[in-house]
GUPA-298579 format. One line per 3 residues: number of its first residue (from 1); their letters; for each residue x, y, z of C-alpha. Coordinates in pm, 1 decimal, always signed. Layout:
NUM> A> X Y Z; ...
//
This chain:
1> MPN> -3066.1 +70.9 +7534.9; -3142.8 +424.6 +7596.4; -3507.9 +513.4 +7456.2
4> LEH> -3457.4 +699.8 +7023.9; -3487.2 +1047.3 +7136.5; -3498.2 +1369.3 +6803.2
7> PAY> -3624.0 +1714.7 +6832.0; -3739.0 +1676.1 +6500.5; -3949.6 +1354.5 +6516.0
10> PAA> -4259.2 +1281.5 +6691.1; -4185.9 +1096.2 +6992.0; -4456.0 +877.8 +6912.0
13> ALL> -4347.8 +776.5 +6592.1; -4005.7 +695.8 +6759.5; -4120.4 +507.3 +7027.5
16> HLE> -4306.4 +270.3 +6783.1; -3989.9 +265.1 +6552.3; -3815.8 +145.5 +6885.6
19> SLV> -4025.2 -133.6 +6939.6; -3990.8 -241.4 +6554.6; -3602.0 -278.8 +6544.1
22> PCR> -3475.2 -425.3 +6843.8; -3153.0 -477.8 +6930.0; -3038.6 -204.1 +6639.8
25> ESQ> -3091.3 +147.6 +6903.1; -2781.3 +265.3 +6860.0; -2781.2 +226.9 +6497.3
28> VSM> -3083.9 +402.8 +6461.1; -2996.9 +675.6 +6695.7; -2671.7 +777.0 +6486.4
31> LLS> -2907.9 +792.0 +6179.9; -3095.9 +995.1 +6326.1; -2848.1 +1227.2 +6403.1
34> IFG> -2689.0 +1221.7 +6044.5; -3056.4 +1294.9 +5889.4; -3048.3 +1613.6 +6077.5
37> EVR> -3361.9 +1821.8 +6067.3; -3686.6 +1711.4 +5863.0; -3693.2 +2006.6 +5625.6
40> QQF> -3477.6 +2314.0 +5527.8; -3132.0 +2154.8 +5653.9; -2868.8 +1942.5 +5451.8
43> SFP> -2842.7 +1585.3 +5531.7; -2478.6 +1402.3 +5435.6; -2412.8 +1354.1 +5065.1
46> SIF> -2369.7 +1016.7 +5104.9; -2435.9 +698.8 +5377.4; -2190.8 +367.3 +5335.8
49> IYG> -2339.2 +114.0 +5557.7; -2198.9 -258.4 +5554.6; -2219.5 -562.3 +5794.0
52> HTS> -2307.5 -916.9 +5697.4; -2539.8 -1067.3 +5552.5; -2918.7 -1053.9 +5809.9
55> SGK> -2757.6 -827.5 +5983.6; -3071.3 -604.7 +5997.7; -2934.3 -323.9 +5773.6
58> TYV> -3173.6 -349.1 +5466.7; -3473.9 -385.5 +5727.7; -3362.8 -130.8 +5973.8
61> MQT> -3367.5 +185.0 +5641.4; -3688.0 +42.1 +5528.8; -3884.4 +37.5 +5899.6
64> LLN> -3702.2 +391.8 +5976.3; -3822.1 +561.5 +5646.9; -4114.5 +427.8 +5614.5
67> TLQ> -4234.1 +489.3 +6001.1; -4076.1 +816.6 +5956.0; -4237.8 +905.2 +5584.7
70> LPH> -3934.1 +1024.3 +5527.7; -3998.9 +1067.9 +5105.2; -3762.8 +785.7 +4995.8
73> VFV> -3628.1 +507.8 +4700.6; -3507.8 +168.8 +4728.2; -3335.1 -13.4 +4496.3
76> NCV> -3250.8 -354.1 +4491.8; -2886.9 -330.9 +4256.9; -2926.7 -728.8 +4164.2
79> ECF> -3244.7 -640.4 +3993.1; -3186.4 -338.9 +3851.2; -2867.6 -467.5 +3686.1
82> TSR> -2772.7 -241.7 +3425.7; -2698.7 +153.8 +3488.8; -3002.5 +210.1 +3236.0
85> LLL> -3240.7 -23.6 +3460.0; -3091.4 +130.8 +3785.0; -3144.5 +504.1 +3664.7
88> EEI> -3476.1 +443.8 +3518.8; -3607.1 +231.8 +3871.0; -3494.4 +584.8 +4068.1
91> LIQ> -3666.7 +802.4 +3847.4; -4022.6 +569.8 +3829.3; -4012.8 +582.4 +4218.1
94> LQS> -3931.7 +925.2 +4231.8; -4210.3 +1014.3 +4015.8; -4428.6 +793.3 +4347.2
97> CSS> -4302.0 +963.1 +4627.3; -4624.6 +1262.6 +4597.7; -4950.6 +1106.3 +4584.6
100> ETE> -5099.6 +1431.4 +4477.0; -5021.4 +1334.6 +4092.9; -5096.6 +1045.2 +3924.7
103> PTS> -4741.8 +949.1 +3811.6; -4625.3 +998.4 +3407.9; -4495.8 +749.5 +3191.5
106> PVP> -4120.7 +676.6 +3234.3; -3876.9 +867.7 +3005.2; -3554.8 +673.2 +2919.1
109> CDT> -3235.0 +767.2 +3055.7; -2932.1 +640.8 +2884.8; -2689.6 +855.3 +3000.8
112> FND> -2587.4 +977.5 +3364.6; -2645.0 +1293.9 +3261.8; -2936.0 +1233.7 +3113.0
115> FVR> -3033.2 +1166.0 +3473.9; -2910.9 +1447.1 +3649.1; -3151.6 +1662.0 +3398.1
118> LFK> -3466.9 +1413.2 +3460.8; -3387.7 +1437.2 +3828.2; -3417.3 +1768.2 +3918.7
121> QAL> -3754.1 +1808.5 +3695.0; -3924.0 +1521.1 +3946.7; -3783.9 +1728.0 +4222.2
124> VSR> -3965.0 +2040.5 +4123.6; -4248.2 +1887.3 +3961.0; -4315.6 +1675.5 +4299.7
127> ELQ> -4255.5 +1968.2 +4530.5; -3957.3 +1761.4 +4696.4; -3670.1 +2094.3 +4698.2
130> DQT> -3741.7 +2160.7 +5073.0; -3699.3 +1793.9 +5203.1; -3430.4 +1558.1 +5194.2
133> LYI> -3468.2 +1258.9 +4979.8; -3307.9 +924.8 +5067.6; -3224.9 +730.0 +4798.4
136> VLD> -3142.0 +386.5 +4898.6; -2920.6 +101.3 +4676.6; -2917.0 -230.9 +4842.2
139> RAE> -2659.0 -474.2 +4734.7; -2429.1 -194.1 +4656.1; -2132.4 -432.7 +4539.6
142> QLR> -2318.3 -442.9 +4195.8; -2202.1 -127.4 +4125.0; -1882.5 -223.0 +4064.9
145> EME> -1975.4 -418.4 +3765.5; -2134.7 -118.9 +3563.9; -1975.2 +186.8 +3431.1
148> ANI> -1670.5 +317.3 +3606.1; -1909.8 +691.8 +3628.3; -2161.8 +564.9 +3783.7
151> LPA> -2048.6 +498.8 +4181.4; -1840.9 +828.1 +4183.4; -2154.4 +1040.4 +3978.2
154> FLR> -2393.4 +884.5 +4312.2; -2133.6 +982.4 +4582.8; -2146.8 +1324.9 +4440.5
157> LQE> -2527.1 +1334.4 +4329.0; -2593.6 +1573.6 +4596.8; -2368.6 +1869.0 +4444.6
160> LTD> -2445.0 +1732.1 +4080.5; -2778.3 +1843.9 +4087.6; -2746.3 +2107.5 +4379.0
163> SNV> -3054.2 +1960.2 +4601.5; -3106.9 +1793.9 +4882.3; -3052.5 +1444.4 +4862.4
166> TVV> -2879.9 +1150.6 +5051.1; -2778.3 +805.5 +4876.4; -2761.4 +523.9 +5068.8
169> LLS> -2545.3 +224.8 +5009.0; -2580.7 -106.1 +5171.8; -2335.9 -370.4 +5123.9
172> EIV> -2196.7 -690.4 +5285.4; -1825.1 -598.7 +5190.0; -1594.6 -321.0 +5377.2
175> WEL> -1527.0 +27.1 +5190.1; -1193.0 -6.9 +5159.6; -1236.1 -315.2 +4903.9
178> FRP> -1548.9 -58.5 +4758.7; -1342.4 +254.2 +4642.0; -1293.9 +318.8 +4255.5
181> NVG> -930.8 +317.9 +4169.6; -974.5 +661.1 +3962.4; -1075.3 +808.7 +4352.2
184> CFD> -1414.0 +923.5 +4482.1; -1616.2 +1146.2 +4736.8; -1582.5 +903.1 +5082.2
187> PLT> -1913.2 +861.2 +5209.8; -1989.9 +835.1 +5568.1; -1950.9 +451.8 +5668.2
190> LYF> -2202.2 +314.4 +5954.1; -2119.8 -62.3 +6059.1; -2402.1 -309.9 +6131.1
193> PDY> -2256.4 -583.9 +6348.7; -2343.1 -936.4 +6374.8; -2618.0 -1008.7 +6654.8
196> SIG> -2526.7 -1170.6 +6910.4; -2684.2 -1488.6 +7100.5; -2851.4 -1244.1 +7357.0
199> HLQ> -2978.6 -1021.5 +7042.2; -3116.7 -1353.4 +6895.3; -3278.4 -1479.7 +7183.3
202> KIL> -3444.7 -1146.1 +7235.7; -3543.2 -1101.0 +6874.1; -3651.1 -1477.1 +6825.5
205> SQN> -3866.7 -1472.7 +7138.5; -4101.6 -1203.7 +7014.6; -4297.6 -1444.2 +6784.3
208> HPP> -4437.0 -1670.6 +7028.5; -4761.7 -1853.1 +6951.7; -5058.5 -1693.5 +7109.9
211> EYT> -5184.0 -2023.3 +7248.0; -4842.0 -2013.1 +7486.7; -4649.5 -1849.2 +7715.8
214> ADF> -4381.0 -1656.8 +7640.8; -4134.6 -1785.0 +7938.8; -4236.4 -2121.3 +7720.7
217> YAA> -4105.2 -2002.2 +7396.6; -3851.2 -1837.9 +7527.7; -3670.4 -2138.4 +7680.1
220> YIN> -3800.0 -2301.5 +7313.0; -3598.9 -2042.3 +7138.8; -3299.8 -2117.0 +7415.1
223> ILL> -3239.8 -2475.6 +7347.3; -3257.7 -2396.5 +6939.4; -2983.9 -2141.8 +6986.9
226> GVF> -2767.5 -2352.3 +7175.1; -2770.7 -2633.1 +6926.5; -2725.6 -2436.1 +6603.5
229> YMV> -2559.7 -2063.0 +6741.4; -2194.2 -2210.7 +6672.3; -2283.8 -2295.8 +6256.8
232> CRD> -2538.6 -2008.7 +6216.7; -2586.5 -1678.0 +6274.4; -2833.6 -1603.5 +5998.7
235> LKE> -3145.0 -1445.6 +6172.0; -3330.3 -1538.9 +5849.5; -3218.9 -1911.4 +5873.3
238> LRH> -3320.5 -1919.5 +6236.2; -3679.1 -1759.0 +6259.2; -3714.3 -2070.9 +6017.8
241> LAA> -3575.9 -2330.4 +6197.5; -3752.4 -2163.4 +6527.4; -4126.2 -2216.3 +6347.1
244> LNF> -4056.5 -2553.4 +6204.0; -3946.9 -2742.4 +6479.4; -4149.2 -2527.8 +6745.6
247> SKY> -4440.9 -2802.0 +6659.9; -4194.4 -3083.5 +6768.0; -4149.7 -2925.7 +7106.8
250> CEP> -4474.4 -2891.8 +7192.6; -4575.8 -3259.5 +7126.3; -4525.0 -3340.5 +7500.5
253> VVR> -4784.2 -3072.6 +7623.8; -5025.5 -3139.3 +7344.7; -5071.5 -3458.6 +7405.1
256> GEA> -4996.8 -3456.0 +7825.2; -4706.2 -3606.5 +7902.0; -4561.3 -3318.5 +7989.1
259> NER> -4648.9 -2957.1 +8131.7; -4430.2 -2668.4 +8021.4; -4170.8 -2631.6 +8251.9
262> DTR> -4103.6 -3004.2 +8260.8; -3788.9 -2861.8 +8045.1; -3633.9 -3201.8 +8081.1
265> KLW> -3852.9 -3473.5 +7890.6; -3905.4 -3170.9 +7649.3; -3550.5 -3186.0 +7540.6
268> KNI> -3593.3 -3555.8 +7519.3; -3823.8 -3523.0 +7252.9; -3699.1 -3283.9 +7049.4
271> EPH> -3294.0 -3335.4 +7036.2; -3347.6 -3612.8 +6798.7; -3527.0 -3412.7 +6583.0
274> LKK> -3285.1 -3115.8 +6588.3; -2989.4 -3334.6 +6463.1; -3185.7 -3428.7 +6197.3
277> AMQ> -3235.4 -3059.8 +6119.7; -2864.0 -2980.3 +6134.6; -2863.3 -3254.8 +5839.5
280> TVY> -3089.1 -3146.9 +5613.3; -3307.6 -2831.6 +5709.4; -3015.6 -2606.5 +5779.9
283> LRE> -2824.1 -2651.6 +5403.6; -3194.4 -2574.6 +5240.7; -3185.0 -2936.8 +5036.2
286> ISS> -3575.0 -2996.3 +5089.7; -3839.8 -2846.0 +5144.2; -4022.9 -2743.5 +5465.8
289> SQW> -4337.5 -2938.2 +5339.8; -4106.4 -3192.2 +5235.8; -3892.5 -3220.2 +5589.9
292> ERL> -4249.0 -3233.4 +5819.1; -4356.5 -3530.0 +5545.0; -4051.2 -3688.9 +5612.5
295> QHD> -4089.4 -3691.5 +5941.5; -4414.4 -3756.5 +5975.2; -4296.0 -4098.7 +5769.4
298> GGE> -4023.0 -4160.2 +6028.0; -3773.0 -4186.1 +5771.0; -3399.7 -4072.3 +5810.7
301> PGQ> -3233.6 -3794.8 +5607.4; -3028.3 -4002.3 +5414.8; -3304.0 -4144.2 +5219.1
304> LKG> -3371.7 -3860.4 +5046.1; -3256.5 -3789.0 +4684.1; -2986.6 -3540.6 +4652.2
307> LSA> -2644.7 -3420.5 +4799.7; -2772.9 -3464.8 +5210.9; -2650.1 -3845.5 +5200.5
310> HTH> -2340.7 -3706.0 +5089.1; -2240.2 -3373.1 +5323.1; -2093.5 -3587.9 +5578.1
313> VEL> -1850.5 -3747.5 +5329.4; -1431.7 -3679.9 +5422.5; -1203.6 -3792.9 +5205.2
316> PYY> -856.6 -3786.1 +5105.5; -826.5 -3471.5 +4804.9; -676.5 -3662.1 +4569.8
319> SKF> -992.4 -3943.7 +4605.7; -1217.6 -3653.9 +4523.9; -1050.2 -3635.4 +4156.6
322> LLI> -1035.5 -4003.3 +4129.4; -1386.9 -4040.9 +4190.6; -1476.3 -3796.6 +3916.8
325> AAY> -1210.3 -3877.9 +3650.3; -1379.6 -4247.4 +3709.3; -1700.6 -4113.7 +3672.2
328> LAS> -1598.2 -3928.7 +3324.5; -1452.5 -4249.9 +3226.7; -1732.6 -4459.5 +3296.8
331> YNP> -1998.1 -4262.6 +3125.1; -1797.2 -4101.1 +2818.4; -1749.3 -4310.3 +2521.1
334> VRT> -1372.1 -4383.4 +2483.3; -1354.2 -4191.8 +2139.6; -1457.2 -3829.9 +2296.0
337> DKR> -1111.5 -3844.5 +2535.0; -898.0 -3686.7 +2313.1; -1141.4 -3413.7 +2252.0
340> LFL> -1237.6 -3331.0 +2593.0; -947.2 -3372.2 +2769.0; -616.7 -3205.7 +2556.2
343> KHH> -603.1 -2835.7 +2464.6; -419.6 -2926.1 +2158.0; -610.5 -3191.3 +2019.2
346> GKM> -585.0 -3099.3 +1672.8; -848.5 -3135.0 +1402.1; -1187.7 -3309.7 +1465.1
349> KKT> -1371.4 -3461.3 +1172.5; -1779.1 -3315.8 +1244.0; -1919.3 -3548.9 +1018.1
352> NFM> -2047.1 -3914.8 +1202.5; -1867.8 -3843.8 +1517.1; -2102.5 -3997.1 +1782.7
355> KKH> -2200.3 -4386.1 +1676.5; -2567.6 -4365.2 +1672.2; -2615.0 -4576.1 +1986.4
358> EKT> -2398.5 -4280.9 +2201.2; -2625.5 -4042.3 +2074.8; -2853.5 -4186.3 +2397.4
361> SNH> -2772.2 -3990.9 +2666.9; -2532.9 -4218.4 +2839.9; -2638.2 -4181.3 +3192.7
364> LLG> -2942.7 -4379.4 +3052.5; -2750.3 -4657.4 +2917.3; -2555.6 -4729.9 +3242.3
367> PKP> -2173.6 -4734.2 +3317.8; -1945.4 -4921.7 +3138.6; -1595.1 -5065.0 +3198.5
370> FPL> -1263.6 -4877.8 +3158.9; -860.4 -4965.6 +3221.0; -709.8 -4819.7 +3529.9
373> DRL> -427.4 -4625.8 +3290.3; -768.4 -4469.8 +3127.8; -839.2 -4352.2 +3490.8
376> LAI> -510.7 -4204.6 +3553.1; -420.6 -4028.6 +3249.7; -778.9 -3860.2 +3306.7
379> LYS> -704.3 -3749.6 +3686.2; -417.7 -3609.2 +3486.3; -579.5 -3370.1 +3311.0
382> IVD> -786.5 -3270.9 +3524.9; -591.7 -3201.9 +3783.5; -437.1 -2817.5 +3769.0
385> KRV> -89.8 -2880.7 +3896.8; +134.9 -3203.5 +3791.0; +52.5 -3545.7 +3983.2
388> APT> +338.0 -3749.4 +3982.3; +217.3 -4148.4 +3935.7; +314.3 -4236.9 +4336.4
391> ANI> +195.4 -4470.3 +4591.3; +53.7 -4229.4 +4741.2; -218.7 -4185.8 +4421.7
394> FSQ> -236.9 -4542.4 +4379.3; -352.6 -4662.6 +4756.8; -614.1 -4323.9 +4737.1
397> ESS> -728.0 -4507.9 +4418.2; -770.7 -4879.0 +4578.8; -942.5 -4699.5 +4911.7
400> TRG> -1171.8 -4563.0 +4651.5; -1236.1 -4936.3 +4541.6; -1309.9 -5016.4 +4935.2
403> EKM> -1589.5 -4783.3 +5020.5; -1757.1 -5011.1 +4703.9; -1789.5 -4649.6 +4512.8
406> QIS> -1607.5 -4807.6 +4204.2; -1592.3 -5223.4 +4132.2; -1367.3 -5415.0 +3965.1
409> TSA> -1482.4 -5667.2 +3670.5; -1239.3 -5852.1 +3556.0; -1061.5 -6134.6 +3738.5
412> NEN> -692.6 -5995.4 +3638.0; -640.9 -5753.7 +3957.2; -278.6 -5662.2 +3792.1
415> CFC> -268.7 -5300.7 +3870.3; -269.3 -5167.6 +3508.1; -467.4 -5435.5 +3336.5
418> CHL> -805.2 -5488.6 +3579.8; -1107.9 -5287.8 +3442.5; -1352.7 -5073.5 +3682.7
421> KVE> -1649.5 -4928.0 +3664.1; -1832.7 -4662.4 +3902.9; -2125.9 -4735.7 +4133.9
424> MSL> -2158.0 -4347.4 +4266.2; -2468.5 -4131.1 +4156.4; -2462.0 -3814.7 +3907.6
427> GFV> -2571.3 -3591.9 +4194.7; -2256.8 -3737.0 +4481.7; -2024.1 -3626.7 +4136.4
430> LFL> -2170.7 -3317.6 +4132.5; -2136.1 -3239.2 +4502.0; -1743.0 -3331.2 +4436.3
433> NKL> -1727.0 -3068.8 +4149.1; -1884.5 -2836.6 +4382.9; -1580.1 -2873.2 +4627.5
436> FTH> -1355.7 -2755.1 +4319.6; -1480.8 -2449.7 +4131.3; -1173.5 -2445.6 +3904.2
439> LVR> -1229.8 -2807.6 +3747.5; -1463.7 -2707.7 +3452.8; -1764.2 -2903.0 +3400.1
442> IV> -1771.8 -3175.2 +3156.8; -1985.5 -3460.9 +3303.5
//
C-alpha cells in the first residue's frame, strides 16, 4: 500500500497513523480526502461507513480523529438508547472539546429543535466555527428505533445549524436497509471489507512477545489461522485465541525439547489443544481462567457444565421438539397443562390452584413419569404447524429412548400405555430451545 499523503496534515502524523491502522490505508486515504482542509472548508455533511463486525470501523475512526487531533464527538447509540440521552451526550462531549474553559452543567434537551439551538450556542462558546466538527455515531442502526425525525435531522445537521459539522454513521448493515421510508438526504457511503487471511496474519504478527523472535510468532499465527480462519474471521476473537494458546505452543521450546524452527514438534504439541479450543473457547462458554485451569488439570471440555458438551449433538427436526415436550411433561404438573398449552382455556380459579408440595421448585423434586399420549399432546401444542401422528413421529420418539435422553418406567411397553421420564438436564433443554426462537419459553 502507498504511504498516506495529504497536504493539510503533517507528514509525521500521517506516518504514525499508517503504523496504527495496518491494512486499512485505502479507507483512511479516502476519509482524508473527504475531510478536506482542517479549517475554512466545509466537509461532506454526512458519511455512512458500513461493514461486518470487527472490520475496523470504530477503531479506524477513533485513531484517525485522535491522531490528527480533530474536534469530534464519539457516541455509542447502544448506550444512549433514547433520543434525549443521545442528544444530551453529544452536547456534553461538545462542551469538553475545548480545554480552555471548564464544561458547564448539561442542559436538558427534549426535542431536536432544542438540540439545534444548544448546539449553535456550544459552537460559539467553544470557538469551533472555523473548524470541522465530526459527530461519530457508532452502532447507528439503533437510530431506527428512535423517533422518525432523528435520522433525517442528523443527515442534514450541517444545513440546520449552518455550521461546519460532519455526521459519521457507523453500522453493520447496508444503507438500503437503513434508509427511512419518508426519505432523507443520502450520505456518502464507504465500505470496510473483511480482513483477508494475509491482513490477519500481518496484524496479529505485530503483537509478538519480546522474548521470542518475530518469525517464530509469525509461524504460530500461521498455524492458528490455518485452524480457525474457516470458522472465525473476527479479529478480536482471533487475537484472544492467539494470546490464550501461545503458552501451549511454546512448551517444547521452554522445556528444551525443540527449538524455534522445529515446527513439526511444535505442531504435534499444540494440535490436540487447538481441537479442544474449537469446542469451547471459540464459543466463549467458559472464561479464559477456567479454560487454562481445565488444561492444567488435563480435563476434557465435556466435563464442563453448560452447553459445550451438547453443541455437537445433531438430532432430527421433530426429535428436538419431542425432547422439549418430554421435559415439560416431566417437570410440570398435569393440572397446569390446560393453562400452559391451550390458548382458549376458559376461566381458571385463582384460589388454591397449586398444591402445597407443588409450590416447591419442580427442578428440586426431580422428573416425574408421564404417559406417551400426554407427550404427544404437548408436542402438537408447541409446534407452530400441524403435525400428523405418523410413523415418523413415533420412530423419532423411540430414537430418543435409545439415546438415553428419556427412559421407560413401566413394564408395559404398549405404545400408548408406557410411562416415560426424562434424563436430560435443564441446560441441554435450553440449548435445544435456543434453536427455535419462535417457541415460547415455558420451562
